[in-house]
Steps between C-alpha positions, in 0.01 A plus 500: 500500500801399705607148578337403827614139541162336549392152400167343412462158657226280360435165664273249325391266781247235594171652621537315830834676560354850479427558869847378603667724241290802599589439864870468422501825303301683767760380751765681292286814490413453132138613495477619139395191308299435185336157497333344196346164420676362193520173310807334360735209505870450517705184472224293654304552175154478652329213675356190335164399639258224407149606397231266370756234417735730309806681625527868429757758594422819685757725337450816701497466875377767741785703649538825688725785388639713783685815391706728724728785399789539744834676535802305377632430849170328592493255208696212654300500824166525319585219256626273779182564702276414204693179432481396866125568513402346163728196470344155533774314307241389244481590132286807453626699798550786256759754394625842605595759239713802592521791257623860516257789551601833346260710702188501717256789509233544767201633310347691793808713572719468192788380720743272321774257589534296821288742706206416269513135603 
């Protein structure tokens, strides 16, 4: 398995940002996405809400995970597009994680590397 210089970009975003992010990525020609509903919290630490006179904290808030695997030279443009589409300047806008991908294999054909994207 050779080094193919691909990256996995995972964006954890607000659910209401999903359509804007999908549109931004489609505009770059990035059609291969994996989208999951997830729950989590970052520095905002959940949301305190009153209920029957008591305050409780919702620790895990609904988020969306959008994953794309791209070639190295596409990373900057993809990340900038996600930030532009998902940013509201409020806590909880989310995070983007970029990590290396050693290989990609298309199951149907057995192709590997960038052509399998």
